[in-house]
C-alpha positions in Angstrom: -20.2 -0.6 19.8 -23.6 -2.5 20.1 -22.7 -3.9 23.8 -21.8 -0.3 24.8 -24.9 1.0 23.6 -26.9 -1.9 25.3 -25.3 -1.3 28.4 -26.5 2.4 28.3 -30.0 1.9 27.0 -31.1 -1.1 28.4 -31.1 0.3 32.3 -32.7 3.5 31.0 -35.2 1.5 29.3 -36.0 -0.8 32.3 -36.4 2.1 34.6 -38.5 3.9 32.4 -40.9 1.1 31.7 -41.1 0.3 35.4 -42.1 3.9 36.3 -44.7 4.0 33.5 -46.4 0.8 34.2 -46.0 1.6 38.1 -47.9 4.8 37.9 -50.6 3.6 35.7 -51.0 0.4 37.8 -51.1 2.4 41.1 -53.3 5.1 39.8 -55.9 2.8 38.6 -55.6 0.3 41.7 -59.2 0.0 43.4 -59.9 0.4 47.1 -62.5 -1.6 49.1 -65.5 0.3 47.9 -64.3 -0.1 44.2 -63.0 3.6 44.1 -59.4 4.7 43.3 -57.2 3.9 46.6 -54.6 6.5 45.7 -55.8 9.8 44.6 -52.6 11.5 45.7 -49.8 11.3 43.2 -47.2 11.4 45.8 -48.6 8.0 47.1 -48.6 6.7 43.5 -44.9 7.6 43.1 -43.9 6.2 46.5 -45.6 2.7 45.7 -44.0 2.7 42.2 -40.5 3.3 43.6 -41.1 0.4 46.0 -40.9 -1.8 43.2 -37.0 -1.4 43.0 -36.8 -2.7 46.6 -39.1 -5.6 46.1 -41.5 -4.4 48.8 -44.1 -6.9 50.1 -46.9 -4.7 49.1 -46.5 -6.1 45.6 -46.6 -9.7 46.8 -49.7 -9.3 49.4 -52.2 -7.3 47.5 -54.7 -9.7 46.1 -56.3 -7.0 44.0 -53.0 -6.0 42.0 -53.9 -5.2 38.5 -51.7 -6.4 35.4 -50.0 -3.0 35.5 -48.8 -3.6 38.9 -47.7 -7.2 38.3 -45.6 -5.9 35.3 -44.2 -3.3 37.6 -43.3 -5.9 40.1 -41.3 -8.0 37.5 -39.6 -5.1 36.0 -38.5 -3.4 39.1 -36.8 -6.8 40.2 -35.2 -7.2 36.7 -33.9 -3.7 37.1 -32.6 -4.1 40.6 -30.9 -7.4 39.4 -29.3 -5.7 36.5 -28.1 -2.7 38.8 -26.4 -5.3 41.3 -24.8 -7.0 38.4 -23.5 -3.8 36.9 -21.9 -2.8 40.3 -20.2 -6.2 40.5 -19.2 -5.7 37.2 -17.5 -2.6 37.7 -15.8 -3.9 40.9 -14.8 -7.4 39.8 -15.0 -7.1 35.9 -11.5 -7.0 35.1 -10.8 -10.0 37.3 -13.6 -11.9 35.9 -12.5 -11.2 32.3 -9.0 -12.4 33.1 -10.5 -15.6 34.7 -12.7 -16.4 31.7 -9.7 -15.8 29.4 -8.0 -18.8 30.9 -10.8 -21.1 29.3 -10.4 -19.8 25.9 -8.8 -22.0 23.0 -7.2 -21.3 19.8 -7.3 -17.8 20.2 -5.0 -14.9 19.6 -3.3 -13.3 22.6 -2.0 -9.5 21.8 0.1 -7.9 24.4 0.1 -4.2 23.5 -2.8 -2.7 21.6 -2.2 -2.3 18.0 -5.0 -1.6 15.3 -2.4 -2.6 12.6 -1.5 -5.9 14.2 -5.2 -6.6 14.9 -6.3 -6.1 11.3 -3.3 -7.2 9.3 -1.8 -10.2 11.4 -4.5 -11.8 13.8 -5.6 -15.1 12.2 -9.1 -16.3 13.6 -11.9 -14.6 15.2 -11.1 -14.8 19.0 -8.5 -12.3 20.3 -7.5 -11.4 23.9 -5.6 -8.1 24.3 -3.7 -6.8 27.3 -2.8 -3.3 27.7 -3.3 -0.2 29.8 -6.7 1.3 29.7 -5.5 4.4 27.9 -3.9 2.3 25.0 -7.0 -0.1 24.9 -9.1 3.1 24.3 -7.4 3.8 21.2 -8.7 0.6 19.6 -11.9 1.8 17.8 -15.0 -0.4 18.0 -15.1 -2.6 14.8 -17.8 -5.0 13.2 -14.9 -7.1 11.9 -13.7 -7.9 15.6 -16.7 -9.4 17.1 -14.8 -11.7 19.5 -12.5 -9.3 21.1 -11.8 -9.2 24.8 -9.8 -6.4 26.2 -8.2 -6.8 29.6 -6.8 -3.6 31.2 -3.7 -3.8 33.2 -1.6 -1.1 35.1 1.5 0.5 33.4 3.6 -0.9 36.1 1.9 -4.1 36.7 3.9 -7.3 35.8 3.3 -8.9 32.5 -0.1 -10.6 32.8 -0.1 -14.1 33.8 0.1 -15.4 30.4 0.4 -18.9 31.4 -3.2 -18.5 32.7 -4.7 -17.3 29.4 -5.9 -20.6 28.0 -4.2 -22.3 24.9 -3.8 -19.6 22.4 -2.9 -20.5 18.7 -0.9 -17.1 18.3 0.9 -14.6 20.4 1.5 -11.3 19.1 3.5 -8.3 20.9 2.1 -5.3 19.1 3.5 -2.3 21.4 5.0 0.6 19.6 8.0 0.4 21.7 10.3 -2.6 20.5 12.2 -3.2 23.6 8.9 -3.7 25.5 7.8 -6.3 22.8 11.4 -8.2 23.2 11.1 -8.3 26.9 7.4 -9.4 27.1 8.1 -12.1 24.5 11.1 -13.4 26.5 8.9 -13.4 29.7 6.2 -15.0 27.8 8.5 -18.0 26.6 10.1 -18.3 30.0 6.7 -18.9 31.5 5.5 -21.2 29.0 8.7 -23.3 29.0 7.2 -26.5 29.7 4.1 -25.9 27.8 3.0 -26.1 24.0 4.4 -22.8 22.4 2.1 -21.1 19.8 3.4 -18.9 17.1 5.0 -15.8 18.3 4.8 -12.5 16.3 7.0 -9.4 17.3 6.3 -6.0 15.9 9.9 -4.3 15.8 9.9 -0.8 14.1 13.6 -0.4 15.1 15.5 -1.8 12.3 18.9 -2.3 14.4 16.7 -4.6 16.6 14.7 -6.3 13.9 18.1 -7.4 12.2 18.6 -10.3 14.7 16.4 -10.1 17.8 18.0 -13.4 18.7 21.3 -11.7 19.7 19.4 -10.2 22.6 17.2 -13.1 23.4 18.3 -16.5 21.9 14.8 -18.1 22.5 13.3 -15.6 20.1 15.2 -16.9 17.2 12.1 -18.4 15.4 9.9 -15.6 16.4 8.2 -14.0 13.4 9.2 -10.1 12.9 6.8 -7.6 11.4 7.1 -3.9 11.1 4.2 -1.5 10.1 6.5 0.8 8.7 7.9 -1.8 6.3 4.4 -3.1 5.3 3.5 0.6 4.5 6.7 1.0 2.5 6.2 -2.2 0.4 2.7 -1.6 -0.1 3.2 2.0 -1.4 6.2 1.1 -3.6 3.9 -1.8 -5.1 1.0 0.6 -6.0 3.2 3.6 -7.0 5.6 1.7 -9.2 8.2 4.3 -9.2 10.3 2.9 -12.0 7.3 2.7 -14.3 6.4 6.2 -13.4 10.0 7.3 -13.9 10.0 6.0 -17.6 6.5 7.4 -18.3 7.7 10.9 -17.0 10.9 10.8 -19.1 13.2 10.8 -16.2 16.6 9.0 -16.5 16.3 7.6 -12.9 13.8 7.4 -10.0 14.0 10.6 -7.7 11.8 10.5 -4.6 11.5 13.4 -2.2 10.8 12.2 1.3 9.7 14.9 3.8 10.3 13.7 7.4 12.7 10.9 8.6 10.8 8.8 10.8 10.6 4.9 10.8 8.1 5.0 7.7 10.4 7.1 5.5 13.3 5.1 6.7 11.8 1.8 5.7 10.6 3.5 2.3 14.3 4.5 1.7 15.5 0.9 1.8 12.3 -0.5 0.0 13.2 1.8 -2.8 16.7 1.0 -2.9 15.6 -2.7 -3.2 13.0 -2.3 -6.0 13.8 0.6 -8.3 16.3 -1.5 -10.5 15.4 -1.3 -14.2 17.5 -1.9 -17.4 16.4 1.6 -18.7 17.3 3.6 -15.6 20.2 4.8 -13.5 20.5 4.7 -9.8 18.0 5.7 -7.4 18.1 9.4 -6.1 16.6 10.1 -2.7 16.3 13.7 -1.4 15.3 13.7 2.3 13.9 16.9 3.6 13.8 17.5 7.3 13.9 20.2 9.9 17.1 18.8 11.4 19.1 17.1 8.5 22.0 16.1 11.0 19.6 14.1 13.3 18.0 12.6 10.1 21.3 11.5 8.8 22.4 10.1 12.2 19.1 8.2 12.4 19.7 6.4 9.0 23.2 5.7 10.1 22.0 4.1 13.2 19.0 1.9 11.9 20.0 1.4 8.1 23.8 2.6 8.2 24.4 0.3 4.9 22.4 2.9 2.8 25.1 5.5 3.5 28.0 2.9 3.3 31.0 4.2 1.3 31.1 0.7 -0.3 27.6 1.3 -1.6 28.2 5.0 -2.8 28.9 4.0 -6.4 26.0 1.7 -7.2 23.6 2.3 -4.4 21.3 5.3 -4.0 22.3 8.8 -4.1 21.0 10.3 -1.0 20.9 14.0 -0.2 19.8 15.5 3.2 18.2 19.0 3.0 17.5 21.1 6.2 14.2 23.0 5.9 11.0 23.2 7.5 8.6 22.1 4.7 5.7 24.3 6.1 7.7 27.2 5.1 8.4 26.3 1.5 8.3 29.6 -0.7 9.4 31.6 2.4 12.7 30.0 3.3 16.3 30.5 2.3 16.4 26.7 1.6 14.2 26.9 -1.1 17.0 27.1 -3.8 18.6 24.0 -2.7 15.3 22.0 -3.3 14.8 23.7 -6.7 18.3 22.9 -7.7 17.9 19.2 -6.7 14.6 19.2 -9.0 16.3 20.9 -11.9 19.1 18.1 -11.8 16.5 15.4 -12.1 12.8 15.8 -11.6 11.0 14.2 -8.7 9.0 11.1 -9.6 7.1 11.3 -6.0 6.8 13.3 -3.0 6.1 11.2 0.3 5.0 13.0 3.4 5.2 11.0 6.7 5.5 12.8 10.0 4.4 12.1 13.5 0.9 13.4 13.3 -1.8 13.4 10.5 -2.3 17.3 11.2 1.3 17.9 10.4 1.4 15.7 7.4 -1.9 17.5 6.2 -0.5 21.0 6.7 2.7 20.0 4.9 0.8 18.4 2.1 -1.4 21.5 1.5 1.8 23.9 1.5 3.3 21.8 -1.0 0.0 21.8 -3.3 0.3 25.9 -2.8 4.0 25.7 -3.8 3.2 23.7 -6.8 0.5 26.0 -8.0 2.1 29.3 -7.2 5.7 28.6 -8.3 5.1 25.7 -10.9 7.7 23.5 -8.9 7.9 20.3 -7.4 5.7 18.8 -10.2 5.1 15.3 -8.7 2.5 13.3 -7.1 2.2 13.9 -3.4 1.6 10.9 -1.1 0.6 11.8 2.4 0.5 9.4 5.2 -2.9 9.4 7.1 -3.1 7.0 10.0 -6.9 7.5 10.2 -7.3 6.3 6.5 -9.2 2.9 6.1 -6.5 1.4 4.0 -2.8 1.0 3.9 -2.4 1.2 -0.1 -3.2 4.5 -1.9 -6.2 4.2 -4.3 -5.6 2.4 -7.6 -6.5 5.2 -9.9 -4.1 7.8 -8.1 -2.4 8.9 -11.3 -5.8 9.9 -13.0 -6.0 13.1 -10.9 -4.1 15.9 -9.5 -5.2 15.5 -5.8 -3.0 14.8 -2.6 -3.0 11.1 -2.5 -3.6 9.5 1.1 -2.1 6.2 2.1 -0.9 4.4 5.6 -4.0 3.7 7.4 -4.1 0.4 9.6 -5.3 -1.8 7.1 -7.6 -4.7 7.1 -9.0 -4.1 3.6 -9.0 -7.2 1.2 -6.2 -5.7 -1.1 -4.0 -5.0 2.1 -4.4 -8.4 3.3 -3.9 -9.8 -0.1 -0.6 -8.2 -0.8 0.7 -9.6 2.8 -0.4 -12.8 2.0 1.4 -12.8 -1.5 4.6 -11.3 0.5 4.5 -14.3 2.8 3.9 -16.9 0.2 6.5 -15.5 -2.2 9.2 -15.5 0.5 8.5 -19.0 1.4 8.7 -20.1 -2.3 12.0 -18.5 -2.8 13.4 -20.2 0.1 11.8 -23.5 -0.8 13.2 -23.4 -4.4 16.7 -22.7 -3.2 16.4 -25.5 -0.9 15.3 -28.1 -3.4 18.1 -27.1 -5.5 20.8 -27.4 -2.9 21.8 -31.0 -1.9 23.3 -30.2 1.4 20.1 -28.2 2.5 17.6 -30.7 1.3 17.9 -33.0 4.3 18.8 -30.2 6.9 15.8 -29.7 9.2 17.4 -26.4 10.2 16.8 -25.2 6.5 13.0 -25.8 6.7 11.2 -22.5 6.3 9.5 -22.7 9.9 12.8 -23.5 11.7 14.8 -20.6 10.1 15.6 -17.6 12.1 14.5 -14.0 11.7 17.7 -13.0 10.1 17.7 -16.2 7.8 14.2 -15.3 6.5 15.0 -11.8 6.0 16.8 -11.9 2.5 13.7 -13.9 1.2 11.4 -11.4 2.4 13.5 -8.8 0.8 13.5 -10.5 -2.5 9.6 -11.3 -2.2 8.0 -8.4 -3.8 10.7 -7.8 -6.5 8.5 -10.1 -8.6 6.4 -7.0 -9.6 9.4 -5.1 -10.8 10.6 -8.3 -12.9 7.2 -8.3 -14.7 7.4 -4.4 -15.1 10.9 -4.8 -16.6 9.4 -7.6 -19.0 7.0 -5.2 -20.3 4.0 -6.4 -18.5 1.4 -4.3 -16.5 -1.1 -5.3 -13.7 -4.8 -5.3 -14.4 -6.4 -1.9 -14.9 -8.0 0.0 -12.1 -6.7 -2.4 -9.6 -3.8 -2.3 -6.9 -1.4 -5.1 -7.9 -1.8 -7.7 -5.2 -1.5 -10.8 -6.9 1.2 -12.6 -8.9 -0.8 -14.1 -11.9 0.7 -13.9 -15.5 -1.0 -14.8 -18.8 0.6 -18.0 -19.8 1.1 -16.8 -23.4 3.4 -14.0 -22.0 5.0 -16.3 -19.5 5.8 -19.0 -22.1 7.2 -16.2 -24.5 9.5 -14.9 -21.9 10.5 -18.4 -20.6 11.4 -19.3 -24.4 13.5 -16.2 -25.1 17.2 -16.4 -23.9 17.6 -12.6 -24.6 14.5 -11.7 -22.3 15.9 -14.2 -19.6 19.3 -12.7 -19.6 18.0 -9.1 -19.0 15.9 -10.3 -16.3 18.7 -12.4 -14.7 20.9 -9.3 -14.8 18.1 -7.2 -13.2 17.6 -10.0 -10.3 21.5 -10.0 -9.8 21.4 -6.2 -9.2 18.6 -6.6 -7.0 20.6 -9.3 -5.0 23.7 -7.0 -5.0 21.7 -4.4 -3.4 20.0 -6.6 -0.9 23.5 -8.2 0.3 25.0 -4.8 0.6 22.2 -3.7 2.6 23.1 -6.5 5.0 26.4 -5.3 5.2 28.2 -7.5 2.9 31.2 -6.4 0.6 33.0 -7.8 -2.4 35.4 -10.5 -1.3 38.9 -9.5 -2.3 41.1 -11.4 -4.7 43.5 -13.7 -2.9 46.8 -15.2 -4.2 45.2 -17.7 -6.3 43.1 -15.0 -8.0 40.0 -16.2 -6.6 37.4 -14.6 -4.2 36.4 -16.6 -1.1 33.2 -16.0 1.0 33.5 -15.1 4.5 30.3 -14.8 6.3 31.9 -13.7 9.6 33.5 -10.8 7.8 30.7 -10.2 5.7 32.5 -10.9 2.4 30.8 -12.4 -0.7 32.5 -13.3 -3.9 29.4 -12.9 -6.0 29.0 -9.1 -5.5 30.4 -8.3 -8.7 28.8 -7.3 -12.2 26.5 -10.1 -13.7 29.2 -10.4 -16.6 31.9 -11.2 -13.9 29.9 -14.2 -12.5 30.5 -17.7 -13.4 27.8 -19.6 -15.6 26.7 -21.5 -12.5 26.2 -18.2 -10.6 24.3 -16.5 -13.6 22.1 -19.8 -13.7 21.0 -19.2 -10.1 19.7 -15.7 -11.0 18.2 -17.1 -14.1 16.5 -19.8 -12.1 14.8 -17.3 -9.8 13.6 -15.4 -12.7 12.2 -18.5 -14.3 10.6 -19.5 -10.8 8.8 -16.1 -10.7 7.4 -16.4 -14.3 6.4 -20.1 -13.9 4.7 -19.5 -10.2 2.8 -16.5 -12.0 1.8 -18.6 -15.1 0.5 -21.3 -13.2 -1.7 -19.4 -11.2 -3.7 -18.3 -14.1 -6.9 -19.7 -14.9 -10.5 -18.7 -16.1 -11.3 -17.6 -12.6 -8.2 -15.4 -12.3 -8.0 -14.1 -15.7 -9.2 -10.6 -14.6 -6.5 -10.3 -12.0 -3.7 -11.4 -14.5 -0.7 -9.2 -15.6 -0.4 -8.9 -19.3 2.1 -7.9 -21.7 1.8 -4.0 -22.7 0.8 -3.0 -26.1 1.6 0.7 -26.5 0.1 2.6 -29.3 1.0 6.3 -29.8 -1.3 8.7 -31.4 -0.5 12.1 -33.0 -2.1 14.4 -35.4 -3.6 17.8 -36.2 -5.7 20.1 -34.0 -8.6 19.5 -36.4 -11.3 16.9 -35.8 -12.2 14.6 -38.6 -15.4 12.7 -38.9 -13.8 9.5 -40.5 -11.3 9.3 -37.4 -13.5 6.7 -35.5 -14.2 4.4 -38.6 -10.4 4.7 -39.8 -9.0 3.9 -36.1 -11.3 1.0 -35.6 -10.4 -0.4 -39.1 -6.6 -0.1 -38.3 -7.0 -1.9 -35.0 -8.8 -4.8 -36.7 -6.3 -5.0 -39.1 -3.4 -5.1 -36.7 -5.2 -7.7 -34.7 -5.8 -9.9 -37.7 -2.2 -9.5 -38.5 -1.0 -10.1 -34.9 -3.6 -12.2 -33.2 -1.7 -12.8 -30.0 -1.8 -9.1 -29.3 -5.5 -9.6 -28.3 -4.1 -11.0 -25.0 -2.0 -7.9 -24.3 -3.2 -4.8 -22.3 -3.6 -1.9 -24.5 -2.0 1.5 -23.4 -2.7 4.5 -25.7 -0.2 7.5 -25.6 -1.5 10.7 -26.4 -0.6 14.4 -26.3 -4.2 15.2 -25.3 -4.5 18.0 -27.7 -8.0 19.0 -29.2 -8.6 17.3 -32.6 -7.3 14.2 -33.8 -5.4 13.2 -30.5 -8.4 13.1 -28.4 -10.7 11.8 -30.9 -8.3 9.0 -32.0 -7.6 8.0 -28.5 -11.3 7.6 -27.4 -11.9 5.7 -30.8 -9.0 3.4 -30.2 -10.0 2.7 -26.7 -13.8 2.0 -27.8 -12.5 -0.4 -30.6 -10.4 -2.2 -28.5 -13.1 -2.7 -25.8 -15.6 -3.8 -28.6 -13.1 -6.3 -30.2 -11.5 -7.9 -27.1 -14.0 -7.0 -24.2 -11.5 -5.3 -21.9 -10.9 -1.6 -21.4 -7.8 0.2 -22.4 -5.5 2.5 -20.5 -5.2 6.0 -21.8 -1.9 7.9 -20.8 -2.2 11.5 -21.5 0.9 13.8 -21.6 0.1 17.7 -21.2 2.7 20.2 -22.3 0.4 22.7 -20.8 -2.9 23.4 -19.0 -6.1 22.4 -21.0 -7.1 26.2 -21.3 -3.7 26.7 -23.5 -4.1 23.7 -25.8 -7.7 24.2 -26.0 -7.1 27.9 -26.9 -4.7 27.2 -29.8 -7.4 25.2 -31.4 -10.1 28.0 -30.8 -7.7 30.8 -32.1 -7.1 28.6 -35.4 -11.1 28.4 -35.7 -10.6 24.6 -35.5 -13.3 24.1 -33.0 -12.7 22.1 -29.7 -13.2 18.6 -28.4 -13.8 17.3 -24.9 -10.6 16.9 -22.9 -9.5 13.4 -21.6 -10.1 13.6 -17.9 -11.3 11.3 -15.1 -14.6 12.6 -15.4 -15.0 12.0 -19.2 -12.7 8.7 -19.4 -13.8 6.6 -16.4 -17.6 6.5 -17.0 -16.6 4.6 -20.4 -14.9 2.0 -18.2 -11.3 2.8 -19.4 -8.4 3.6 -17.1 -6.6 7.1 -17.4 -3.2 8.5 -16.2 -2.2 12.2 -16.7 1.5 13.5 -16.9 2.7 17.0 -17.1 5.4 17.8 -19.4 5.0 21.6 -19.0 8.6 23.1 -18.2 9.5 23.7 -14.4 8.6 27.2 -13.3 6.7 28.1 -16.5 3.1 29.0 -16.3 0.3 28.6 -18.6 0.1 32.3 -19.2 3.7 32.3 -20.3 3.3 29.5 -22.6 0.2 30.8 -24.2 2.4 34.1 -25.0 5.4 31.9 -26.1 4.2 30.2 -29.3 7.7 29.0 -30.4 8.4 27.5 -27.1 4.9 25.7 -27.1 5.8 24.3 -30.5 9.2 23.0 -29.3 7.5 21.5 -26.4 5.0 19.6 -28.6 7.8 18.1 -30.9 9.7 17.0 -27.8 6.6 15.3 -26.4 6.0 13.5 -29.6 9.5 12.4 -29.5 9.0 11.0 -26.0 5.7 9.2 -27.1 7.5 7.7 -29.9 10.3 6.4 -27.8 7.8 4.7 -25.4 5.4 3.3 -28.1 5.5 -0.2 -29.6 3.5 1.3 -32.6 2.3 4.5 -33.7 -0.7 5.9 -35.6 -0.3 9.3 -37.2 -3.1 11.6 -38.7 -3.0 11.2 -42.4 -4.1 14.9 -42.5 -1.8 16.0 -40.0 0.2 18.6 -41.6 3.9 19.3 -41.6 4.6 18.4 -38.1 2.8 15.3 -38.1 4.7 14.3 -41.3 8.1 15.2 -39.6 7.1 13.1 -36.5 6.2 10.3 -39.1 9.5 10.4 -40.8 11.5 10.5 -37.5 9.6 7.3 -36.4 10.6 5.5 -39.8 14.2 6.5 -39.4 14.5 5.3 -35.7 12.4 2.3 -35.7 13.0 1.1 -39.2 9.2 0.3 -40.0 6.1 2.3 -41.0 3.6 3.5 -38.7 0.2 1.4 -38.5 -1.9 3.8 -40.8 0.5 3.2 -43.5 1.1 -0.5 -43.1 -2.6 -1.5 -42.4 -4.9 1.1 -44.3 
């Protein structure tokens, strides 16, 4: 941007200065008798303009004043600049291409891609070849100071890549996958006798990305990247759908996908790989598209194993609905969508269409549908290409707004997640290789020598480490996107020393592996005459595609070893410098009480927490999650008091998780009607300034408005009782209001019967 501005303003400045100094100089130029030589302004202007031609009058006049001398210099400089600019316009592209041949250790990109430039270019020097139209789509960015753009015609032969110096990296970033494959093949053919740099291919078509070496064997070791897959794993990592489903009280993850482009196709696969959890059933996907038949055919073409009959019992349950999302509320297809939500509430809604304008319009229509019909109650994630980050904001669950994601990356957290993804995949492969005698001395099994197809299982398994930690009861650092795999060592040592926990996590890892293998087209090997199952890679048959309990001890140990590797790597990464980024064991404390505030609540809560930490000192290293109905009175006061006491004692903020059975106007109105006063609600505006994190979940019945709940007190009381049961099912410990009345006492008795232990206020007061 600076260079463009300089190119515009420099000639304007030179011409202006030349004219000004020339006019002043010639108007003051003395004649032979000492009087002004030129009294006519036309003569002054004429002599001034002669400065641009290098006229001899500027050289011969011995009485030229300093203004004229300055004009002479500026005129010459302006003329030289003009000649240079003309030559640059006529021969600039050839000159740029010629100079590119002398660059060293730079990245060459064929096909302009802002995503590739921000996420995958290593080093500061980049040479980009593409048409002028595509190059214009790359905005100027201060983070790309050494980019050279070379325009080529659309029908021009691939630029003479053998004459672009000695690049350290070559990227093929066009949106068309076959174009990238062809260009990469030509590159390798041109550089057959030269040192070959690393090659990276952007392939958004999964059918081609599976094994590009089937088309071009020389691309066997090329690195395959996909913007849609990057978006999918980033979104799933930040969204944490399994955790969200559990907090929302759902029996399984259920995601509504609007649009069946490459992004939602990749997201479908990522969700299938990363929503296994011991407490949840199989994934449900509802896909809404204007042409459901075309959407289904595309999934069958690019990701057929998601719809494979062999995967129908254990894989995701996928439903295609045909409707235009812009017409929700005015469409005959609304009933089918509402029925899908009635069967299992949506965990999240993801919109990804061809343009930002279409995605925005659909998102706005969905918000209106939510507000007018009290339906589709789930967070809305909207793909926006003009966003400055791939990942959604870290605090997305603290507000009720539409959540943007899916920009072109380049932010620190985006790059950190991709770095973790690469390192994690390599670590998994190296661990397997070190434990396999036949692979240890085989050069073909070195990570750098693997084909894209051989690397893919490791990449698919890479990010499941997050789900492993969630299943172990751990949570990432507050108010931050999970981009690092760092685990507090006390938690890691506890898990590594617990056979029960390791078995649960190993079984979860095996379910993940089963899903990954089935998505690669593998089926369970049948029993033969000897009552054994034999592996057959050609026919895609594997003997281990069975439940965990049916595996041999040796095969079970493989899954256990993968879990132990994850825990050890994460624990070893912990240090004083990385403590703030560490995952910690979650400590969930539920609160429930009366609508009346008590002046002693803050003191009582602080006393209970200190007594609990004295009794269980290892809990100081945990991450506190406070579960509250967000009702006025004790619930809000105790939640604030507990969060503040925790921060004062352990010097870390707490995470307040609010569950609302109705709008704040309804719950506050109940306290007002009972003349119990009111307290400030727990919202992002009131919680975040204190340093604590906040998540808000709605437990309001589908289709039920606040006005209806305000008029139906019996339903409201029943909902509060159900919410108390849900909080107790999630909590590790409970604190009940000692002055809570009959409803609180009933909840305390239920806790005692189901958990077989007293709540904290009885044990520690």
